[in-house]
C-alpha positions in Angstrom: 168.5 153.5 44.8 164.5 153.7 45.5 163.2 152.2 42.5 165.7 149.2 43.1 164.3 149.2 47.1 160.6 149.2 45.6 160.9 146.4 43.3 162.8 144.3 46.2 159.8 145.3 48.6 157.6 144.6 45.6 158.8 140.3 46.0 157.1 139.4 48.8 153.7 140.6 47.9 153.8 138.7 44.8 155.2 135.4 46.5 152.5 135.9 48.8 150.0 136.1 46.0 151.3 133.4 44.4 151.3 131.0 47.5 147.3 132.4 48.0 146.7 131.4 44.8 148.4 128.5 45.1 146.6 127.5 48.3 143.4 128.2 47.0 143.8 126.2 43.5 145.0 122.8 45.9 142.0 123.7 47.6 139.7 123.1 45.3 141.3 120.3 43.1 141.6 118.9 46.4 137.0 119.3 47.3 137.1 117.6 43.1 138.9 115.1 44.1 137.3 114.7 47.1 135.4 111.1 47.4 132.0 112.1 47.5 129.9 111.9 50.2 132.8 111.4 52.6 130.7 112.3 55.6 127.7 113.3 56.8 125.1 115.0 54.7 122.5 117.1 56.6 118.5 117.2 55.3 117.3 120.5 56.3 113.4 120.4 57.0 111.3 124.3 57.3 108.5 122.7 59.5 108.5 120.5 63.1 109.9 117.1 64.1 106.9 114.6 63.7 105.6 116.1 61.3 105.3 115.5 57.5 107.7 116.4 56.0 110.0 115.2 59.3 108.5 111.5 58.9 108.8 111.5 54.6 112.7 112.5 55.1 113.1 109.6 57.9 111.8 107.1 55.8 113.7 108.1 52.4 117.3 108.1 54.6 116.5 104.1 56.2 117.9 102.9 53.1 119.4 106.3 51.9 122.3 106.0 54.7 123.2 102.2 52.8 123.3 103.8 49.5 125.4 106.4 50.1 127.6 104.0 52.8 127.0 107.4 55.4 124.9 109.5 58.1 122.3 111.7 57.3 121.0 113.9 59.9 117.3 115.6 59.6 117.9 119.3 60.9 114.6 121.9 61.4 114.9 125.5 60.9 110.9 126.5 61.1 109.7 129.4 60.4 108.6 131.8 57.5 107.3 129.0 55.6 110.7 127.7 54.4 112.6 131.5 54.4 114.5 130.3 57.0 115.3 127.6 56.3 116.4 129.1 52.7 118.7 132.1 54.7 120.0 128.4 56.9 121.8 126.8 53.3 122.8 130.0 51.4 125.3 130.5 54.4 126.6 126.8 53.8 128.8 125.6 51.1 127.7 124.8 47.7 128.7 120.9 48.1 126.0 118.6 48.4 126.1 118.2 52.1 123.1 120.2 52.4 120.7 118.8 51.5 117.1 120.9 51.3 113.1 118.8 51.4 110.5 120.7 49.8 107.0 120.9 49.7 104.8 123.7 47.8 105.3 126.6 50.2 108.8 126.6 49.7 107.8 127.8 46.0 104.6 130.5 47.2 107.6 131.9 49.8 110.1 132.7 46.9 107.0 134.0 44.3 105.8 135.7 47.4 109.0 137.7 47.4 109.8 136.4 51.4 113.1 134.2 50.6 116.2 135.3 49.9 116.7 133.0 47.3 114.6 133.0 43.6 113.8 130.1 41.7 117.3 130.0 40.2 118.2 128.9 43.6 116.9 125.7 43.3 117.8 122.2 41.8 115.5 119.3 42.0 117.9 116.0 43.0 114.7 113.6 43.6 111.1 113.7 44.5 109.5 111.5 47.2 105.2 111.6 46.7 103.3 113.2 44.4 100.2 113.7 46.4 97.2 114.1 44.0 93.9 116.2 45.2 90.7 115.1 44.8 87.6 117.4 44.6 85.4 116.4 47.2 81.3 116.8 48.6 79.9 114.8 51.1 78.4 111.3 50.4 74.5 113.3 50.9 75.7 116.2 48.8 72.8 117.4 46.3 76.3 117.4 43.9 76.9 114.0 42.1 79.1 114.2 39.6 81.5 117.4 38.9 79.3 118.6 36.2 76.3 119.5 39.0 79.3 120.8 41.3 80.1 123.2 38.1 76.5 124.2 37.3 75.4 125.4 40.5 78.7 127.5 40.9 78.1 129.4 37.9 75.3 131.0 39.8 76.5 131.0 43.8 79.7 130.8 45.3 79.9 127.2 47.0 81.8 127.4 50.2 85.0 125.1 49.6 87.0 124.5 52.6 91.1 125.2 52.0 94.1 124.8 54.6 95.3 128.4 54.1 94.7 131.4 51.7 97.9 131.3 49.2 98.4 127.4 50.1 98.6 124.3 47.6 94.5 123.8 47.7 93.6 127.7 47.8 95.6 127.9 44.4 93.9 124.4 43.1 90.7 126.1 43.4 91.4 129.1 42.3 92.6 127.5 38.2 90.1 124.6 38.5 87.3 127.6 38.5 89.2 130.2 36.2 89.5 126.6 33.8 85.7 126.3 34.5 84.4 129.9 34.6 82.6 128.7 38.6 82.5 131.0 42.0 83.6 130.3 44.9 84.2 131.4 48.0 87.2 130.1 50.0 87.1 129.2 53.8 90.5 128.6 55.9 91.0 126.1 57.9 94.7 125.7 59.0 95.2 122.5 58.3 94.4 119.9 56.0 93.3 117.7 59.2 90.9 120.4 60.0 89.5 120.9 56.1 88.1 117.3 55.7 86.9 117.2 59.3 84.9 120.6 58.1 83.4 118.6 54.6 82.0 115.8 57.7 80.6 118.0 59.6 78.8 120.1 56.9 80.6 123.6 57.8 81.9 123.4 53.4 80.0 122.6 50.7 83.0 121.6 48.6 86.9 120.7 49.5 90.2 119.4 47.5 92.2 117.1 50.1 95.4 115.0 49.4 94.4 111.5 48.8 97.0 110.7 51.3 94.3 113.2 53.8 90.9 111.9 52.2 91.3 108.7 50.5 89.7 106.8 53.6 86.5 108.2 53.4 86.5 108.3 50.1 86.7 104.0 49.8 84.1 103.7 53.2 82.1 106.4 51.3 82.1 109.0 53.5 83.4 111.5 50.5 82.3 111.2 47.1 84.7 112.1 45.4 83.7 113.7 41.9 87.0 114.1 40.2 91.1 113.8 41.6 93.1 116.2 39.6 95.3 114.6 37.5 96.1 113.9 33.6 95.6 110.0 34.1 93.2 107.7 37.0 94.6 106.7 39.7 95.4 102.7 39.9 94.4 103.1 43.9 90.9 104.7 43.0 90.3 103.6 39.2 86.3 105.0 39.2 87.5 108.7 39.7 87.2 110.3 36.9 90.3 113.5 35.9 89.6 116.6 35.6 91.5 116.3 32.5 89.3 113.5 31.3 85.8 116.1 32.1 87.1 118.6 29.7 89.8 121.3 32.6 92.9 121.0 31.9 93.9 122.2 35.5 96.1 119.7 38.2 96.8 120.1 41.3 99.2 118.1 43.7 101.2 118.1 47.2 104.7 117.3 46.5 107.3 116.4 48.3 111.1 116.0 47.0 114.8 117.4 48.0 117.1 119.8 46.6 120.6 122.4 46.2 121.5 125.1 45.2 121.7 126.2 42.3 126.6 125.8 42.3 126.3 122.6 44.0 129.1 120.4 41.7 126.9 118.3 38.6 127.8 114.8 39.6 127.7 114.9 43.3 123.3 116.0 42.5 123.6 112.8 40.0 125.3 110.9 43.2 122.2 112.0 45.5 119.6 112.1 43.1 121.0 108.5 42.2 120.8 107.4 46.0 117.8 108.5 46.8 115.5 107.2 44.5 117.3 103.4 44.9 116.2 104.1 48.3 112.9 105.3 47.5 112.1 102.2 45.6 113.2 100.1 48.1 110.7 98.2 50.1 110.7 100.2 52.6 109.2 103.5 51.5 106.8 101.7 49.3 105.7 100.7 52.2 105.0 104.0 53.6 103.7 105.4 50.4 101.0 102.2 49.8 100.0 103.2 53.6 99.1 106.9 52.2 97.3 105.3 49.0 100.4 106.5 47.0 102.9 104.7 44.7 106.5 104.4 44.3 105.4 104.7 40.4 103.7 108.0 40.2 105.4 109.6 43.0 109.7 109.1 43.0 111.4 110.6 40.2 114.8 111.5 39.7 117.0 114.8 39.1 116.0 115.4 35.5 112.1 114.9 37.0 111.8 116.8 39.8 113.9 120.4 38.5 111.1 120.2 35.4 108.7 119.9 38.0 109.3 122.3 40.8 110.1 124.4 37.8 106.8 124.3 36.5 105.1 124.7 39.3 106.3 127.6 40.5 105.1 129.0 36.9 101.4 127.7 37.9 101.8 129.5 41.5 103.3 132.2 40.4 100.1 133.0 38.1 97.3 131.6 40.6 99.0 134.2 43.3 98.8 137.1 41.2 95.5 136.4 39.7 94.2 135.8 43.5 96.4 139.5 44.6 98.4 137.9 46.3 101.8 139.0 44.3 102.1 141.6 42.1 
């Protein structure tokens, strides 16, 4: 009799389990069958509204909204050089409705163990900007070529301006110095703009500004660009040699793009990537890049290229940060 009661009593539990499984499966099927996107997409930035990352995102969204047929909004989660944005994203469904804007600072934060994420958690969606780095001096500098600068730096550590210790310029400089076998002394200024102003004022001997930061000074002759840290010469600065062509296989640039967390359905990543690339090839975004001395051809890229680029940038940053003693 007891066994019979236990058997009968177990029926509701079995039914409940079956019902729960059925609901879970139906929910997964509904999600898979949902037309994507069908509601607003959040673009999460790690910096202040009105800054470069915010402006680039909003310029992308002008046409991306039209292509996707939905609204998009910018959400700022500031703090920790990307860490707060990572915490926010980690608590959201991996459904393609939360997209994050990326700069290299996100990669440095992950490499230094200050993020809840690992590099494998990031999946690149689309690249918006690839802003190469010049090696510059002032126009009246005694160094008229990169060879002059390297020769001088073999015996004396020249003062180089960077925006921040452990930032993009610092990492690029460390890699270049290692390849060229030179000494250097870094002077952090807090921003690229202040770094450029310091060079103009003669407070430093060289610096590594992006094309968007110092293109106008290079054009008007205020700065002398000894090299651009790319493999190929820039169409916008055809007379500036590259680090590669003078024998140093080191490239550095500031990149901006978009990513989602690993686990987001691939078909949704593909939809987002195609829409963003199409939007950023439109003249609206192309003119935005042009105003910074950049081109669509060298900047905009889809999921496959951008995801590979992110992983390469991370590996490079991790190695440089270790050499600099900033990670173990």
